[in-house]
C-alpha positions as CSV (number, residue, x, y, z in Angstrom):
1,M,8.9,-11.0,-0.7
2,A,12.1,-11.6,1.2
3,L,12.0,-8.5,3.3
4,D,11.1,-8.8,7.0
5,M,8.1,-6.9,8.2
6,A,10.1,-4.1,9.8
7,E,11.8,-3.4,6.5
8,V,8.5,-3.6,4.6
9,V,7.0,-1.0,7.0
10,R,10.2,1.2,6.7
11,E,9.9,1.1,2.9
12,L,6.2,1.9,3.0
13,V,6.7,4.8,5.3
14,E,9.3,6.2,2.9
15,I,7.0,5.9,0.0
16,L,3.5,6.6,1.5
17,G,4.2,8.3,4.8
18,A,3.6,7.1,8.4
19,T,-0.1,8.3,8.5
20,T,-1.0,6.3,5.5
21,V,0.9,3.2,6.8
22,A,-1.0,3.5,10.1
23,A,-4.3,3.6,8.2
24,L,-3.3,0.5,6.2
25,G,-2.2,-1.2,9.4
26,G,-5.6,-0.6,11.1
27,V,-4.3,1.9,13.7
28,Q,-4.8,5.6,14.2
29,E,-1.5,6.6,15.7
30,T,1.8,6.7,13.9
31,R,3.5,5.6,17.2
32,A,2.4,2.0,16.3
33,V,4.1,2.4,12.9
34,A,7.4,3.3,14.7
35,Q,7.0,0.2,16.9
36,W,6.5,-2.0,13.8
37,M,9.8,-0.7,12.4
38,D,11.3,-1.7,15.8
39,K,10.3,-5.4,15.2
40,R,6.8,-5.3,16.9
41,E,4.4,-7.3,14.7
42,P,1.6,-5.3,13.1
43,Q,-2.0,-6.3,13.3
44,R,-2.4,-6.5,9.5
45,P,0.9,-7.7,8.1
46,N,-0.6,-9.2,5.0
47,V,-2.3,-5.9,4.1
48,L,1.0,-4.0,4.6
49,R,3.0,-6.4,2.5
50,F,0.4,-6.3,-0.2
51,A,0.3,-2.5,-0.1
52,F,4.1,-2.5,-0.5
53,Q,3.8,-4.8,-3.5
54,L,1.2,-2.4,-5.1
55,A,3.4,0.6,-4.4
56,L,6.3,-1.0,-6.2
57,M,4.0,-2.0,-9.1
58,I,2.7,1.5,-9.6
59,S,6.0,3.3,-8.8
60,P,9.0,1.1,-9.3
61,R,11.3,4.0,-8.6
62,K,9.6,4.5,-5.2
63,D,8.2,7.9,-6.1
64,G,6.1,8.8,-3.1
65,R,4.2,11.4,-5.0
66,V,3.0,9.0,-7.7
67,A,2.3,6.3,-5.2
68,R,0.3,8.6,-2.9
69,S,-1.7,9.9,-5.8
70,W,-2.7,6.4,-6.9
71,F,-3.5,5.2,-3.3
72,Y,-5.6,8.3,-2.6
73,G,-7.2,8.8,-6.0
74,S,-10.6,7.7,-7.2
75,N,-10.0,4.8,-9.5
76,P,-12.3,4.0,-12.4
77,Q,-10.9,0.4,-12.5
78,L,-12.3,0.0,-9.0
79,D,-15.7,1.5,-9.7
80,D,-14.3,4.9,-8.5
81,G,-13.2,3.3,-5.2
82,V,-10.1,4.8,-3.5
83,P,-7.4,2.1,-3.0
84,I,-6.4,3.3,0.5
85,Y,-10.0,3.1,1.7
86,L,-10.6,-0.3,0.1
87,L,-7.5,-1.6,1.8
88,R,-8.4,-0.1,5.1
89,D,-12.1,-1.0,5.2
90,R,-12.4,-4.3,3.3
91,S,-10.9,-7.8,3.7
92,L,-7.8,-8.4,1.6
93,E,-9.4,-11.5,0.0
94,E,-12.4,-9.3,-1.2
95,I,-10.3,-6.7,-3.0
96,Q,-6.9,-8.1,-3.7
97,Q,-7.6,-9.2,-7.3
98,A,-9.3,-5.9,-8.3
99,L,-6.4,-3.9,-6.8
100,I,-3.8,-5.9,-8.6
101,A,-5.7,-5.4,-11.9
102,A,-5.9,-1.7,-11.3
103,A,-2.2,-1.4,-10.4
104,R,-1.2,-3.3,-13.5
105,E,-3.4,-1.1,-15.7
106,F,-1.9,2.0,-14.2
107,A,1.7,0.6,-14.5
108,A,1.0,-0.3,-18.2
109,R,-0.5,3.1,-19.0
110,D,2.4,4.8,-17.2
111,G,5.0,2.8,-19.0
112,H,6.1,0.5,-16.2
113,T,6.2,-3.3,-16.5
114,S,4.9,-5.4,-13.7
């Protein structure tokens, strides 16, 4: 992705909201998210960039309602795991492939191409 991290964070906040982006970034306060948009480097840039990729796969029109439902919903493709919690609590290497597969399945079922 060609976007710089501040723009990735800005886009994620627009789609998922600052509280969700804070959780993805491994912090509890949205103040840190605002700092990331002001060019401070987040602690988990790869997770944020990957979450943005997933959000665009499942909701290419950047529909926050659809994206939030997917990120917070129990997913049978993930053994009923919830994507936001998997991204927050596990290493990216451990869950990346499963999340991509689940996002692709959702996008295909919803009529999107990825």
